[in-house]
C-alpha beads as a LAMMPS data file, in Angstrom:
LAMMPS data file: protein, C-alpha beads

111 atoms
110 bonds

1 atom types
1 bond types

-500.0 500.0 xlo xhi
-500.0 500.0 ylo yhi
-500.0 500.0 zlo zhi

Masses

1 110.0

Atoms # bond

1 1 1 -313.697 -332.584 367.447
2 1 1 -314.925 -331.581 364.032
3 1 1 -317.655 -333.960 362.799
4 1 1 -317.958 -335.186 359.227
5 1 1 -321.364 -333.522 358.696
6 1 1 -319.701 -330.094 359.156
7 1 1 -317.108 -330.710 356.431
8 1 1 -317.771 -329.609 352.888
9 1 1 -317.086 -332.610 350.661
10 1 1 -317.863 -333.510 347.102
11 1 1 -316.424 -332.054 343.921
12 1 1 -319.772 -330.770 342.615
13 1 1 -320.711 -328.889 345.801
14 1 1 -317.244 -327.320 346.047
15 1 1 -317.278 -326.257 342.381
16 1 1 -320.775 -324.816 342.813
17 1 1 -319.640 -322.834 345.865
18 1 1 -316.644 -321.324 344.061
19 1 1 -318.737 -320.625 340.964
20 1 1 -321.814 -319.017 342.565
21 1 1 -320.601 -317.994 346.027
22 1 1 -319.754 -314.511 347.262
23 1 1 -316.146 -313.688 348.161
24 1 1 -314.291 -311.323 350.430
25 1 1 -310.934 -311.148 352.176
26 1 1 -310.429 -311.184 355.935
27 1 1 -306.642 -311.228 355.960
28 1 1 -304.973 -313.761 355.967
29 1 1 -308.041 -315.639 354.670
30 1 1 -310.086 -315.463 351.502
31 1 1 -313.637 -316.438 352.357
32 1 1 -316.177 -317.780 349.873
33 1 1 -319.699 -318.438 351.102
34 1 1 -323.160 -319.292 349.868
35 1 1 -326.461 -319.749 351.752
36 1 1 -327.803 -323.281 351.811
37 1 1 -330.878 -325.139 353.036
38 1 1 -328.900 -327.957 354.645
39 1 1 -326.547 -327.774 357.605
40 1 1 -323.584 -325.363 357.594
41 1 1 -320.479 -326.965 356.109
42 1 1 -316.975 -325.572 355.793
43 1 1 -313.869 -326.222 353.745
44 1 1 -310.434 -325.172 355.025
45 1 1 -307.544 -324.947 352.620
46 1 1 -303.843 -324.114 352.829
47 1 1 -302.063 -324.227 349.449
48 1 1 -299.188 -326.549 348.722
49 1 1 -297.645 -323.863 346.530
50 1 1 -297.066 -321.685 349.615
51 1 1 -296.377 -324.386 352.219
52 1 1 -294.295 -327.240 350.852
53 1 1 -294.399 -329.323 354.036
54 1 1 -297.598 -331.153 354.903
55 1 1 -296.948 -330.474 358.583
56 1 1 -297.321 -326.728 357.978
57 1 1 -300.516 -327.134 355.932
58 1 1 -302.062 -329.467 358.496
59 1 1 -301.192 -327.073 361.325
60 1 1 -302.848 -324.133 359.556
61 1 1 -305.956 -326.167 358.749
62 1 1 -306.169 -327.315 362.368
63 1 1 -305.974 -323.706 363.581
64 1 1 -308.697 -322.573 361.166
65 1 1 -311.021 -325.455 362.116
66 1 1 -310.550 -324.805 365.829
67 1 1 -311.220 -321.067 365.479
68 1 1 -314.366 -321.831 363.473
69 1 1 -315.534 -324.439 365.991
70 1 1 -315.224 -321.997 368.876
71 1 1 -317.021 -319.150 367.081
72 1 1 -319.580 -320.916 364.871
73 1 1 -322.372 -319.549 367.053
74 1 1 -321.807 -316.142 365.385
75 1 1 -323.705 -317.473 362.347
76 1 1 -326.910 -317.867 364.356
77 1 1 -329.580 -320.118 362.859
78 1 1 -328.614 -319.462 359.222
79 1 1 -326.904 -322.176 357.177
80 1 1 -324.039 -321.646 354.727
81 1 1 -321.410 -323.391 352.684
82 1 1 -318.134 -321.672 353.564
83 1 1 -314.592 -322.029 352.230
84 1 1 -311.658 -320.551 354.136
85 1 1 -308.570 -320.249 351.918
86 1 1 -305.302 -319.302 353.604
87 1 1 -303.478 -316.680 351.507
88 1 1 -300.450 -315.415 353.455
89 1 1 -297.000 -316.716 352.553
90 1 1 -296.044 -317.048 356.217
91 1 1 -297.714 -318.866 359.070
92 1 1 -299.676 -316.480 361.271
93 1 1 -300.406 -316.940 364.958
94 1 1 -303.623 -318.512 366.203
95 1 1 -304.806 -315.125 367.480
96 1 1 -304.545 -313.598 363.992
97 1 1 -306.407 -316.496 362.398
98 1 1 -309.062 -316.405 365.122
99 1 1 -309.659 -312.669 364.569
100 1 1 -309.984 -313.252 360.820
101 1 1 -312.462 -316.103 361.321
102 1 1 -314.562 -314.006 363.740
103 1 1 -314.551 -311.057 361.323
104 1 1 -315.574 -313.345 358.466
105 1 1 -318.394 -315.021 360.389
106 1 1 -319.776 -311.661 361.521
107 1 1 -319.693 -310.357 357.959
108 1 1 -321.405 -313.491 356.604
109 1 1 -324.173 -313.347 359.193
110 1 1 -324.631 -309.617 358.660
111 1 1 -323.924 -308.592 362.261

Bonds

1 1 1 2
2 1 2 3
3 1 3 4
4 1 4 5
5 1 5 6
6 1 6 7
7 1 7 8
8 1 8 9
9 1 9 10
10 1 10 11
11 1 11 12
12 1 12 13
13 1 13 14
14 1 14 15
15 1 15 16
16 1 16 17
17 1 17 18
18 1 18 19
19 1 19 20
20 1 20 21
21 1 21 22
22 1 22 23
23 1 23 24
24 1 24 25
25 1 25 26
26 1 26 27
27 1 27 28
28 1 28 29
29 1 29 30
30 1 30 31
31 1 31 32
32 1 32 33
33 1 33 34
34 1 34 35
35 1 35 36
36 1 36 37
37 1 37 38
38 1 38 39
39 1 39 40
40 1 40 41
41 1 41 42
42 1 42 43
43 1 43 44
44 1 44 45
45 1 45 46
46 1 46 47
47 1 47 48
48 1 48 49
49 1 49 50
50 1 50 51
51 1 51 52
52 1 52 53
53 1 53 54
54 1 54 55
55 1 55 56
56 1 56 57
57 1 57 58
58 1 58 59
59 1 59 60
60 1 60 61
61 1 61 62
62 1 62 63
63 1 63 64
64 1 64 65
65 1 65 66
66 1 66 67
67 1 67 68
68 1 68 69
69 1 69 70
70 1 70 71
71 1 71 72
72 1 72 73
73 1 73 74
74 1 74 75
75 1 75 76
76 1 76 77
77 1 77 78
78 1 78 79
79 1 79 80
80 1 80 81
81 1 81 82
82 1 82 83
83 1 83 84
84 1 84 85
85 1 85 86
86 1 86 87
87 1 87 88
88 1 88 89
89 1 89 90
90 1 90 91
91 1 91 92
92 1 92 93
93 1 93 94
94 1 94 95
95 1 95 96
96 1 96 97
97 1 97 98
98 1 98 99
99 1 99 100
100 1 100 101
101 1 101 102
102 1 102 103
103 1 103 104
104 1 104 105
105 1 105 106
106 1 106 107
107 1 107 108
108 1 108 109
109 1 109 110
110 1 110 111
């Protein structure tokens, strides 16, 4: 279960995140993040240009959301806006995505 309040929505907030946020790569993900005063919200994205079938994109997004949900405690009490963009041309296993998410969350929180 991934509640609505944890999803990053709204064109203005997303544009602001990509404009002012910090970026790094935790292969196969590009991570953009920015501290915020409100609750932590994430955006997961798999590009249509790399995965033509919606089934593939939905599967990748589901894997990224699940890995984040299981490891969101790595952020501690800090709040962020985070975008996870899938970059690889091939679908990776859940274990690879989970390692990338953990690495990204540790780097964001400074641990």
